[in-house]
C-alpha positions, -999 to 999 in steps of 0.1 A, spaced: 275 21 43 254 -7 58 217 -6 66 213 -9 104 175 -9 105 145 4 86 109 11 94 77 18 74 43 31 85 10 19 70 28 2 41 11 -14 11 32 -45 3 11 -70 -15 -6 -49 -41 -24 -76 -61 -32 -99 -32 -42 -74 -5 -41 -37 -15 -63 -38 -46 -90 -61 -31 -90 -40 1 -94 -7 -19 -122 -23 -40 -142 -27 -8 -144 11 -7 -139 15 31 -119 48 26 -132 79 9 -100 78 -10 -103 42 -24 -114 53 -59 -86 79 -60 -59 53 -49 -71 29 -75 -74 56 -102 -39 67 -96 -25 32 -99 -46 25 -129 -36 57 -148 1 53 -138 4 17 -148 -17 21 -180 7 49 -191 39 30 -181 29 -4 -195 12 10 -226 -24 -2 -220 -55 19 -228 -72 28 -195 -105 16 -212 -93 -20 -210 -95 -17 -172 -122 8 -166 -155 17 -181 -152 44 -207 -170 70 -185 -148 61 -155 -116 63 -176 -126 98 -186 -135 107 -150 -101 94 -138 -82 114 -164 -101 146 -155 -100 141 -118 -63 133 -117 -50 159 -141 -34 179 -112 -59 208 -111 -85 196 -87 -68 192 -53 -91 178 -26 -120 180 -50 -108 147 -66 -128 128 -40 -160 144 -53 -151 137 -90 -148 99 -87 -174 74 -77 -176 66 -40 -179 29 -48 -147 19 -67 -164 -11 -83 -184 13 -104 -152 23 -122 -141 -10 -134 -150 -34 -163 -166 -66 -154 -137 -87 -169 -112 -71 -146 -135 -76 -115 -139 -113 -124 -101 -117 -129 -95 -100 -95 -122 -120 -77 -109 -153 -91 -72 -148 -90 -71 -146 -128 -48 -126 -151 -53 -90 -162 -27 -65 -172 -35 -44 -141 -31 -73 -117 1 -83 -136 14 -47 -131 5 -49 -94 24 -81 -90 54 -66 -108 54 -37 -84 48 -56 -52 69 -49 -21 62 -80 0 84 -107 -15 117 -97 0 136 -107 31 150 -79 53 183 -89 69 187 -57 90 159 -52 115 127 -40 99 95 -29 116 62 -25 98 41 -1 119 3 1 114 -29 15 129 -55 -11 136 -83 12 123 -67 21 90 -92 21 62 -68 33 35 -42 5 38 -53 -28 54 -35 -34 87 -32 -70 74 -5 -57 49 20 -52 77 11 -83 96 13 -106 65 45 -90 53 62 -96 87 49 -132 89 60 -140 53 94 -124 59 99 -144 91 91 -177 73 119 -168 49 143 -161 78 139 -123 76 142 -99 104 108 -82 103 82 -74 129 47 -59 126 40 -33 153 4 -21 160 4 16 172 -32 15 184 -67 21 171 -57 48 146 -64 55 110 -39 60 82 -27 95 89 -29 92 126 -9 60 126 21 80 112 18 105 141 19 77 166 45 56 149 72 83 144 80 86 182 82 48 185 105 46 155 128 74 169 129 56 202 137 23 185 164 38 163 179 55 195 179 21 213 197 5 183 222 33 182 229 31 220 233 -7 218 257 -4 189 278 22 207 280 1 238 290 -30 217 318 -9 200 330 4 233 338 -31 246 
């Protein structure tokens, strides 16, 4: 099998360089949840105490809020301002491009430093407060500089969830066009 094309919607590609700084701004009601999920996951996977990233009270709040029993109430259990959850040494490292295990984990798990050979489209809503629209734009630009076949596609003034609803028909249409073009080339 060969990949003919791929598409993503509202993708987070540059975790350390764009996603974490954007989430720390707290534009989305879910910013603290997103950061808490990444923190708890990477702390567990890489073997770091959560308290080396977050304040002790925030580490406890994250563990409790994200234990799987709270559903939508998670947003009420975590601080609205994500900065309140983190230790000052991490915030300094993040602001100054320094080193911290959480930032190192984000860099190890990034998804921007690859070059698609098959056509790839990164769809995004221009009003997304959960994932920066700049994620898709910067990924496509960086990919193009490396000779990749990527394009950022704005679907309009939509937020995170709405962008999916508006992108899916565009993706289906694009895939259909690619399929039709491939069929006509094979028929020659």
